[in-house]
C-alpha positions as CSV (number, residue, x, y, z in Angstrom):
1,M,43.6,-50.7,2.6
2,W,44.3,-50.0,-1.1
3,I,46.9,-47.3,-0.5
4,N,49.6,-49.8,-0.1
5,A,48.2,-52.5,-2.2
6,K,50.4,-53.9,-5.1
7,A,49.6,-56.0,-8.0
8,P,50.6,-59.7,-7.5
9,S,54.1,-60.5,-8.8
10,L,54.9,-63.3,-11.2
11,A,55.8,-65.4,-8.2
12,D,52.6,-64.5,-6.4
13,L,50.5,-65.4,-9.4
14,E,52.4,-68.7,-9.9
15,Q,51.8,-69.6,-6.3
16,M,48.1,-68.8,-6.7
17,A,47.9,-71.0,-9.8
18,H,49.4,-73.9,-7.9
19,E,46.9,-73.3,-5.1
20,M,44.0,-73.2,-7.6
21,F,45.4,-76.4,-9.2
22,A,45.4,-78.1,-5.8
23,R,41.7,-77.3,-5.3
24,L,40.7,-79.0,-8.6
25,P,39.1,-82.4,-8.4
26,G,41.6,-85.1,-7.4
27,E,40.8,-87.4,-10.4
28,F,41.5,-84.4,-12.7
29,R,44.8,-83.4,-11.0
30,S,46.1,-87.0,-11.1
31,L,46.0,-86.9,-14.9
32,C,48.1,-83.7,-14.9
33,E,51.2,-85.0,-13.2
34,D,53.5,-84.1,-16.1
35,V,52.1,-80.6,-16.7
36,I,54.3,-77.7,-15.6
37,I,52.6,-74.4,-14.7
38,R,54.5,-71.1,-15.4
39,V,53.6,-67.5,-15.3
40,D,55.0,-64.7,-17.4
41,D,53.9,-61.1,-18.0
42,F,52.9,-61.6,-21.6
43,A,52.9,-64.2,-24.3
44,T,55.9,-64.0,-26.7
45,E,55.5,-62.2,-30.0
46,E,55.7,-65.6,-31.7
47,V,52.8,-67.0,-29.7
48,L,50.7,-63.8,-30.3
49,D,51.4,-64.0,-34.0
50,E,50.6,-67.7,-34.1
51,L,47.3,-67.2,-32.3
52,G,46.4,-64.1,-34.4
53,A,46.1,-61.9,-31.3
54,E,45.5,-58.3,-31.9
55,T,47.2,-57.1,-28.7
56,E,49.3,-58.7,-26.0
57,F,46.3,-58.5,-23.7
58,D,44.3,-60.9,-25.8
59,V,46.0,-64.1,-24.5
60,L,45.4,-65.0,-20.8
61,G,47.0,-68.5,-21.0
62,L,48.4,-71.1,-23.3
63,F,48.8,-74.9,-23.3
64,Q,52.1,-75.7,-24.9
65,G,53.0,-79.4,-25.7
66,I,51.3,-82.5,-27.0
67,G,47.9,-83.0,-25.6
68,L,46.8,-86.5,-24.3
69,P,44.6,-87.2,-27.3
70,Q,47.5,-86.5,-29.7
71,R,50.2,-88.5,-27.8
72,S,51.7,-91.6,-29.3
73,S,54.0,-94.3,-28.1
74,Q,56.2,-93.4,-31.1
75,D,56.9,-89.9,-29.6
76,V,60.6,-89.5,-29.1
77,A,61.4,-87.7,-25.7
78,P,58.8,-84.9,-26.1
79,M,59.4,-81.6,-24.3
80,P,57.3,-81.4,-21.1
81,N,53.8,-80.1,-21.4
82,M,53.5,-76.6,-20.0
83,I,50.7,-74.3,-19.2
84,W,51.5,-70.6,-19.4
85,L,49.5,-68.0,-17.5
86,Y,50.0,-64.4,-18.5
87,R,49.9,-62.0,-15.6
88,R,49.3,-58.6,-17.2
89,P,46.3,-59.8,-19.3
90,I,44.9,-61.7,-16.4
91,L,45.1,-58.6,-14.2
92,D,43.6,-56.5,-16.9
93,Y,40.7,-58.9,-17.2
94,W,40.3,-58.9,-13.5
95,A,40.1,-55.1,-13.4
96,E,37.2,-55.2,-15.9
97,H,35.2,-58.0,-14.4
98,D,33.5,-58.9,-11.1
99,D,35.2,-62.3,-10.7
100,S,37.9,-62.7,-8.0
101,L,41.5,-63.0,-9.2
102,G,41.5,-66.6,-7.9
103,E,38.4,-67.5,-9.9
104,I,39.9,-66.0,-13.1
105,V,43.3,-67.8,-12.5
106,R,41.4,-71.1,-11.9
107,H,39.3,-70.6,-15.0
108,V,42.3,-69.9,-17.3
109,L,44.1,-72.9,-15.7
110,V,41.1,-75.3,-16.2
111,H,40.7,-74.0,-19.8
112,E,44.4,-74.6,-20.6
113,I,44.4,-78.0,-18.9
114,G,41.3,-78.7,-20.9
115,H,43.3,-78.3,-24.1
116,H,45.8,-80.9,-22.7
117,F,42.9,-83.4,-22.4
118,G,40.9,-82.3,-25.5
119,L,37.9,-81.5,-23.3
120,S,34.8,-79.7,-24.4
121,D,33.7,-76.4,-22.9
122,D,30.9,-78.3,-21.1
123,D,33.5,-80.7,-19.6
124,M,35.6,-77.7,-18.3
125,E,32.5,-76.0,-16.8
126,A,31.8,-79.3,-15.0
127,I,35.3,-79.4,-13.5
128,E,35.0,-75.8,-12.3
129,A,31.6,-76.5,-10.8
130,K,33.1,-79.5,-8.9
131,A,36.0,-77.3,-7.8
132,D,33.4,-74.8,-6.4
133,E,31.7,-77.6,-4.5
134,L,34.9,-78.8,-3.1
135,A,35.8,-75.2,-2.0
136,E,32.4,-75.0,-0.1
137,D,33.1,-78.2,1.9
């Protein structure tokens, strides 16, 4: 089975991210209509420097834009909010942990969306728990 196995491509991981997003609670998803999800192999050097990352494997995802708590009616045509998932660090994390790749992608996605909403870690854990419940139904 593993002889012909390949790591998921950027497109595969982006499709998985959209599938994981679709499994999140509906009330949560409805608030994310303007968020664009993208996947790249690694964060840019600029992002790594800005975050103080020691290596390119330290950053699994990034919310880029203006979070809901910081938005103002005075904002002039802001760029779209984006969530970046970084394939190689996610795959590296997956190789070192017992979680499924889908669970890791969902976790990173919820964490980055949480930045969009200004949510606490407890709020994000509750969203993931609700997603688990929905998956069991």
